[in-house]
Each structure stands twice: as C-alpha cells, then as structure tokens.
MARLOBA-211049 format. One record per residue (C-alpha): x, y, z. Coordinates in steps of 0.02 Angstrom, whole numbers, padded with zeros to 5 digits, always signed. Example, Ala and Ser with C-alpha at 12.3 -4.5 7.8 and 13.67 -1.06 7.14 Angstrom:
2
+00615-00225+00390;+00684-00053+00357;
//
This chain:
263
+01257+02627-00521;+01387+02495-00528;+01456+02553-00359;+01279+02542-00291;+01255+02376-00358;+01409+02319-00267;+01344+02386-00099;+01156+02341-00124;+01128+02230-00272;+01050+02066-00252;+01068+01994-00427;+01090+01806-00429;+01015+01789-00251;+00851+01701-00210;+00730+01771-00083;+00574+01689-00002;+00441+01808+00068;+00304+01749+00186;+00150+01865+00195;+00181+01921+00019;+00003+01941-00036;-00021+02116+00028;+00037+02263+00130;+00217+02282+00191;+00248+02098+00139;+00209+02144-00044;+00311+02305-00033;+00460+02206+00044;+00452+02078-00110;+00450+02216-00234;+00601+02298-00148;+00704+02136-00156;+00651+02119-00338;+00708+02296-00372;+00876+02241-00306;+00882+02096-00428;+00837+01948-00320;+00727+01803-00379;+00571+01792-00280;+00471+01648-00197;+00310+01721-00133;+00217+01633+00010;+00038+01671+00086;-00132+01588+00083;-00211+01689-00054;-00142+01610-00216;-00227+01729-00331;-00144+01879-00248;+00030+01791-00261;+00007+01744-00445;-00033+01921-00487;+00124+01989-00390;+00234+01854-00462;+00184+01911-00641;+00206+02095-00595;+00372+02062-00531;+00433+01963-00679;+00360+02092-00801;+00427+02247-00713;+00591+02191-00644;+00648+02048-00751;+00685+01933-00617;+00609+01755-00591;+00464+01740-00470;+00351+01601-00411;+00195+01590-00299;+00202+01452-00166;+00023+01465-00079;+00028+01397+00099;-00043+01425+00269;+00117+01465+00364;+00039+01412+00531;+00038+01236+00465;+00220+01163+00476;+00197+01040+00332;+00129+01169+00218;+00268+01293+00266;+00401+01168+00226;+00317+01118+00059;+00318+01307+00011;+00508+01315+00050;+00538+01156-00053;+00440+01222-00196;+00531+01390-00211;+00699+01307-00188;+00645+01173-00323;+00593+01312-00446;+00726+01446-00410;+00871+01366-00331;+00959+01377-00161;+00885+01513-00045;+00987+01663+00015;+00860+01778+00089;+00711+01752+00201;+00591+01903+00229;+00455+01861+00357;+00307+01990+00342;+00157+01888+00393;+00072+01955+00541;-00105+01974+00611;-00190+02078+00749;-00340+02033+00854;-00411+02185+00945;-00496+02181+01120;-00475+02240+01296;-00339+02141+01381;-00452+02082+01524;-00579+02012+01396;-00459+01945+01265;-00513+01770+01217;-00387+01629+01217;-00426+01582+01040;-00383+01761+00986;-00219+01746+01077;-00176+01585+01006;-00207+01640+00823;-00091+01791+00845;+00047+01688+00926;+00035+01550+00795;+00058+01678+00647;+00165+01815+00723;+00290+01717+00827;+00272+01523+00803;+00276+01534+00611;+00410+01663+00614;+00518+01542+00718;+00482+01391+00607;+00509+01492+00447;+00678+01551+00521;+00719+01371+00578;+00681+01308+00401;+00792+01442+00316;+00936+01423+00446;+00938+01233+00434;+00957+01240+00243;+01092+01368+00248;+01188+01279+00384;+01174+01110+00294;+01231+01193+00136;+01374+01287+00219;+01311+01451+00147;+01284+01621+00217;+01118+01714+00211;+01000+01849+00283;+00847+01834+00383;+00738+01988+00393;+00573+01994+00498;+00444+02134+00495;+00421+02176+00675;+00340+02340+00737;+00372+02489+00850;+00258+02416+00974;+00383+02274+00999;+00481+02387+01113;+00342+02481+01196;+00155+02477+01221;+00024+02518+01090;-00070+02687+01123;-00181+02668+00974;-00254+02498+00977;-00297+02371+01116;-00203+02226+01039;-00121+02136+01176;-00070+01981+01070;+00003+02086+00930;+00110+02189+01054;+00177+02047+01147;+00217+01942+00997;+00317+02083+00910;+00414+02094+01070;+00446+01905+01064;+00492+01923+00880;+00625+02064+00917;+00708+01941+01041;+00693+01794+00923;+00794+01899+00800;+00927+01936+00929;+00943+01755+00991;+00953+01689+00812;+01084+01818+00771;+01192+01759+00912;+01163+01574+00880;+01198+01583+00685;+01332+01718+00677;+01470+01586+00656;+01376+01520+00502;+01368+01679+00420;+01190+01701+00448;+01132+01869+00485;+00960+01891+00569;+00878+02063+00591;+00710+02156+00601;+00627+02309+00534;+00512+02395+00652;+00388+02514+00561;+00260+02622+00638;+00094+02636+00555;+00074+02616+00370;-00094+02613+00271;-00117+02428+00249;-00259+02303+00259;-00227+02300+00447;-00262+02483+00472;-00377+02547+00331;-00565+02533+00353;-00632+02446+00193;-00789+02554+00211;-00704+02717+00181;-00541+02661+00093;-00428+02749+00216;-00378+02744+00403;-00517+02809+00516;-00485+02993+00543;-00495+02975+00736;-00364+02841+00729;-00259+02931+00605;-00256+03083+00712;-00184+02983+00863;-00053+02898+00744;+00004+03064+00686;+00003+03128+00863;+00135+02997+00912;+00237+03022+00760;+00360+03175+00760;+00351+03180+00570;+00155+03190+00598;+00104+03079+00464;+00093+02886+00421;+00223+02796+00321;+00202+02798+00138;+00222+02664-00005;+00402+02633-00041;+00465+02699+00119;+00509+02527+00186;+00610+02485+00038;+00780+02553+00079;+00782+02464+00245;+00737+02296+00165;+00884+02318+00041;+01004+02378+00166;+00974+02225+00286;+00969+02101+00129;+01121+02170+00046;+01292+02070+00065;+01370+02248+00095;+01278+02245+00265;+01380+02086+00314;+01426+02160+00487;+01241+02195+00531;+01153+02069+00634;+01037+02062+00786;+00974+02238+00740;+00793+02301+00750;+00789+02448+00623;+00650+02572+00648;+00558+02646+00500;+00439+02755+00599;+00442+02936+00567;+00530+02960+00738;+00398+02859+00838;+00531+02780+00945;+00635+02949+00957;+00519+03016+01094;
//
C-alpha cells in the first residue's frame, strides 16, 4: 500500500469540491477523502454539505468543512474559497462538479433556460478555475484542477433534448484545454472527466426512485457495456487526475463511459 500511496495518495493536500451536495460531486468528494485529502465542500444546500462533511470526517479521518454558496454569484464563490482556505489551509485541488440541465426542444428553448445552464456549467466553472489558478500562481505552488464534463461534450445527446447542457459541456472541455496550456508553466494541471449516464438527481425520476425504463433502455443501447455507471466507478479517474503521480497529465478529457465514446 505504501507504493500505491506514493502514486495516488493525497495526504496533506487540500481539495475544494463544487457541486458537492449530491450525485457525482458527492462521489468525487468521497474519492478525494479516501485518498487522504482534506475537503472543502461547496454547494447551495448547507444541510447536505454538513452531513457529507461529518460523514467524511468520521469515515476517513480527514478534515472537512462545509462552505455553502451559490456558485453563480461571484462574491459568494470567492467567499467560499476564502472560508475553505481559512479553515483548512492552502488549496491544492479543485474538483468542479456543479452542473444543471434544462430540457426542451432547441427551437423552443427559452433564453432564461439557456442563461441558467451557461451560468452554472460554464461561467462558474471558469470563475472557480480562475480563483484556484490565481491563488496557486500567487503562492508559487503547483496544483490540480479537475472538472466533471460529459460524453456529450464531444458529440450530440441522443437521449435528451438539452441544447444548453450539451453546448456548455463542449465549452467546458475546451476551457480545460486552454487553461492547461496557459498554466502548464506554473505547474497547474487542468483536466476533465467525461462520464456517460449515472443514476443521479439529474436522471432519476423521484416518483419511481429510478431512471425511467424507456430512457434507461436508450442509455443502455448507446453504451457497449449495456448499463449505466455505478456508484464508485468515477473514483479511480478522480484519484488518477488528482494524484501528484499524474504530473505529466494535463489538458486531458478522460471518459468514464462504459465505452460510449468508443463507437
């Protein structure tokens, strides 16, 4: 295990996770905690964050704090970064997992829906990256930025009519590439993970507690492994990209998709 710790261990590092209150953000936060990182958890739902922070402290023995914020509010986002840094120390890792999808046919998609998705999925991702990058550059320290993108960032969505989501994930992929180029000389690595469908609040119908059978069938059809992702299957990609041992990996978009992008 000491050899694995050398490659993937995050002990002594501090990570901030946006969108940590549920879904893949929660899974990513747990993965970083398993690696030994201290965690600052950011999202709007304070009760969810406090619950996760306690769970992480109790289960993994690392420090964790909740920093509730609306990440589309620049001032709130910066205060969350300041709070985490004040409580846990200098930041080493940013994991951006906040994302929303507004459904509707493209020809009828309302501007307010478009603006909401752009604000969360793209603008907030840029601003959180900028806050992280500026801190690391000012402190003269290396670091790792990881964003949760999607397989539809590189192709259209055959399951849902979600024009804003698809476009912003494509933009997020290129945000990652551009920042990787600009910040490589500072030792700041910037990468993304592109999952296909996992059962989360975005995909599960609360009335049945599962993904609707007709949608699940289409998701499985487009996945060579013929199933959705399972809890925990994002964790190794998170640890791989966060780990100091991946010091030569930047500007990458890593699929975790059951083969979706292999077609």
